C-alpha positions as CSV (number, residue, x, y, z in Angstrom):
1,X,2.1,-5.3,27.7
2,X,1.6,-8.8,29.1
3,X,-0.2,-10.9,26.5
4,X,0.1,-14.3,28.2
5,X,-3.6,-14.3,29.0
6,X,-4.8,-13.5,25.5
7,X,-6.3,-16.1,23.3
8,X,-7.1,-16.2,19.6
9,X,-10.9,-16.2,19.2
10,X,-12.2,-18.4,16.4
11,X,-14.9,-16.9,14.2
12,X,-17.8,-18.9,12.7
13,X,-18.0,-16.8,9.6
14,X,-14.6,-17.2,8.1
15,X,-12.5,-15.3,5.5
16,X,-13.5,-18.0,3.0
17,X,-17.2,-17.4,3.6
18,X,-16.7,-13.6,3.1
19,X,-14.6,-14.1,0.0
20,X,-17.2,-16.4,-1.6
21,X,-19.9,-13.9,-0.8
22,X,-17.9,-11.2,-2.6
23,X,-16.8,-13.5,-5.4
24,X,-13.2,-12.4,-5.1
25,X,-9.9,-13.5,-3.7
26,X,-9.0,-10.8,-1.1
27,X,-5.4,-9.6,-1.3
28,X,-3.4,-6.5,-0.4
29,X,-1.9,-4.4,-3.2
30,X,0.9,-2.6,-1.4
31,X,2.0,0.5,-3.3
32,X,5.4,1.8,-2.2
33,X,7.5,4.6,-3.7
34,X,8.7,8.1,-3.2
35,X,6.5,11.1,-2.5
36,X,5.3,12.3,-5.8
37,X,5.7,9.0,-7.5
38,X,1.9,8.8,-8.1
39,X,0.9,6.2,-5.5
40,X,-2.3,8.0,-4.4
41,X,-3.3,9.0,-7.9
42,X,-2.8,5.5,-9.2
43,X,-4.6,3.9,-6.2
44,X,-7.6,6.1,-6.8
45,X,-7.7,5.4,-10.5
46,X,-7.3,1.7,-9.9
47,X,-10.1,1.6,-7.3
48,X,-12.5,3.4,-9.7
49,X,-11.8,0.8,-12.4
50,X,-12.1,-2.1,-9.9
51,X,-15.4,-0.6,-8.7
52,X,-16.8,-0.7,-12.2
53,X,-15.6,-4.3,-12.6
54,X,-17.5,-5.3,-9.5
55,X,-14.7,-5.7,-7.0
56,X,-15.0,-4.8,-3.3
57,X,-12.0,-2.6,-2.4
58,X,-10.7,-0.1,0.1
59,X,-7.8,2.4,-0.1
60,X,-5.5,3.0,2.9
61,X,-3.7,6.2,2.1
62,X,-0.7,7.4,4.0
63,X,-1.8,11.1,4.4
64,X,-5.3,10.1,5.4
65,X,-4.4,7.7,8.1
66,X,-1.9,10.1,9.6
67,X,-4.9,12.5,10.2
68,X,-6.7,9.9,12.2
69,X,-5.4,6.5,13.5
70,X,-1.8,7.5,13.2
71,X,-2.0,11.2,14.1
72,X,0.2,10.6,17.1
73,X,3.1,9.6,14.9
74,X,5.8,11.7,13.5
75,X,8.5,11.0,10.8
76,X,11.4,9.6,12.8
77,X,12.6,6.2,11.7
78,X,10.8,4.6,14.8
79,X,7.5,6.4,14.0
80,X,7.7,5.3,10.3
81,X,8.2,1.7,11.4
82,X,5.2,1.9,13.8
83,X,3.1,3.6,11.1
84,X,3.7,0.7,8.7
85,X,3.1,-1.9,11.5
86,X,-0.3,-0.4,12.3
87,X,-1.3,-0.2,8.6
88,X,-0.2,-3.7,8.0
89,X,-2.4,-4.9,10.8
90,X,-5.4,-2.8,9.5
91,X,-4.8,-4.2,6.0
92,X,-4.8,-7.7,7.4
93,X,-8.1,-7.2,9.1
94,X,-9.7,-5.8,6.0
95,X,-8.2,-8.7,4.0
96,X,-9.8,-11.2,6.4
97,X,-13.1,-9.4,5.8
98,X,-12.8,-10.4,2.1
99,X,-11.8,-7.0,0.8
100,X,-9.1,-6.2,-1.7
101,X,-7.0,-3.5,0.0
102,X,-5.0,-0.9,-1.9
103,X,-2.4,0.8,0.2
104,X,-0.5,4.0,-0.7
105,X,2.4,4.5,1.7
106,X,6.0,5.5,1.0
107,X,7.0,2.6,3.3
108,X,10.7,3.4,2.8
109,X,12.3,0.5,4.7
110,X,12.6,-3.0,3.1
111,X,12.4,-4.6,6.6
112,X,9.0,-3.1,7.2
113,X,7.7,-4.1,3.8
114,X,8.9,-7.7,4.5
115,X,7.2,-7.5,7.9
116,X,3.9,-6.5,6.2
117,X,4.2,-9.4,3.7
118,X,4.8,-11.9,6.5
119,X,2.0,-10.6,8.6
120,X,-0.6,-10.5,5.8
121,X,0.7,-13.7,4.1
122,X,2.8,-14.4,1.1
123,X,-0.1,-15.5,-1.0
124,X,-2.2,-12.4,0.0
125,X,0.4,-9.7,-0.5
126,X,1.4,-8.0,-3.7
127,X,4.2,-5.4,-3.5
128,X,3.9,-2.8,-6.3
129,X,6.9,-0.5,-6.7
130,X,5.5,2.8,-8.0
131,X,8.8,4.1,-9.4
132,X,9.9,7.4,-10.6
133,X,13.4,9.1,-10.6
134,X,13.9,11.4,-7.6
135,X,14.4,14.4,-9.9
136,X,11.0,13.8,-11.6
137,X,9.2,13.3,-8.2
138,X,10.8,16.5,-7.0
139,X,9.9,18.4,-10.2
140,X,6.3,17.2,-9.8
141,X,6.2,18.1,-6.0
142,X,2.3,18.2,-5.9
143,X,2.3,19.1,-2.2
144,X,5.3,21.4,-2.1
145,X,7.0,19.0,0.3
146,X,10.3,18.7,-1.6
147,X,10.7,22.5,-1.7
148,X,10.2,22.7,2.1
149,X,12.6,19.8,2.7
150,X,15.3,21.5,0.6
151,X,14.8,24.7,2.6
152,X,15.1,22.7,5.9
153,X,11.5,23.3,6.9
154,X,10.8,19.5,6.9
155,X,13.2,17.1,8.5
156,X,13.5,13.3,7.8
157,X,12.0,13.7,4.4
158,X,12.3,10.5,2.3
159,X,14.7,10.9,-0.6
160,X,16.3,14.1,0.8
161,X,17.6,13.4,4.3
162,X,15.9,10.1,5.0
163,X,16.6,6.9,3.0
164,X,14.3,5.1,0.6
165,X,15.3,1.5,0.2
166,X,14.4,0.5,-3.3
167,X,12.6,-2.9,-3.6
168,X,14.9,-5.5,-5.0
169,X,12.2,-7.9,-6.3
170,X,8.7,-6.3,-6.2
171,X,5.8,-8.3,-7.5
172,X,5.1,-5.5,-9.9
173,X,7.2,-2.6,-11.1
174,X,5.3,0.4,-12.4
175,X,7.2,3.4,-13.9
176,X,4.9,6.4,-13.8
177,X,7.3,8.5,-15.8
178,X,7.0,6.1,-18.7
179,X,3.3,5.0,-18.6
180,X,0.1,7.0,-18.3
181,X,-2.2,6.4,-15.4
182,X,-4.7,4.4,-17.5
183,X,-1.8,2.3,-18.8
184,X,-0.6,1.7,-15.2
185,X,-4.1,0.7,-14.2
186,X,-4.3,-1.7,-17.1
187,X,-1.0,-3.3,-16.2
188,X,-2.1,-3.8,-12.6
189,X,-5.4,-5.3,-13.5
190,X,-3.7,-7.7,-16.0
191,X,-1.5,-8.9,-13.1
192,X,-4.5,-9.2,-10.8
193,X,-6.3,-11.4,-13.3
194,X,-3.2,-13.6,-13.7
195,X,-3.1,-13.9,-9.9
196,X,-6.7,-15.1,-9.7
197,X,-8.5,-12.2,-8.0
198,X,-11.8,-13.4,-9.4
199,X,-11.5,-17.2,-9.0
200,X,-14.5,-18.1,-11.0
201,X,-13.5,-16.2,-14.1
202,X,-9.7,-15.8,-14.0
């Protein structure tokens, strides 16, 4: 596509205006981890707690977006890259609207997580590694996907026949096999407060 005739349109109501109205510093909490690590469960529990605390949030969940915006994508490496690129763009737009965005994607490739961080902005992006050993994730298998992958019914499944590149230096490392969901939520909110998500109180 030729983009030489496209120009950035300046907006009169800025991200700063929207952030001030919502009384929060919008950021993107990027959950990454294996299927079965607890990303969606933790994202939902966190959003409930943030709702009660008065934050404006939205979850972007991998399974949900693949039923709509990204339903044209499969699970090849190229499609996984495009999936994360699109979601990073959506998260950036929501972030610019003053919203705290919680994503729940496997996002297996370090290069794509780096791309998302660079696109959204270093000060806006918090990578949260939702960590669990493969054998525990496979034992949980809430959607029955590992079983299908082991039987060869699902190809390019992360952790089985497709690589997951473990984050080397995530902003937050949450081990869901060692902490309960409430404990995980408490840990994340503590980190949020230290990061100044509510500038007038933190």
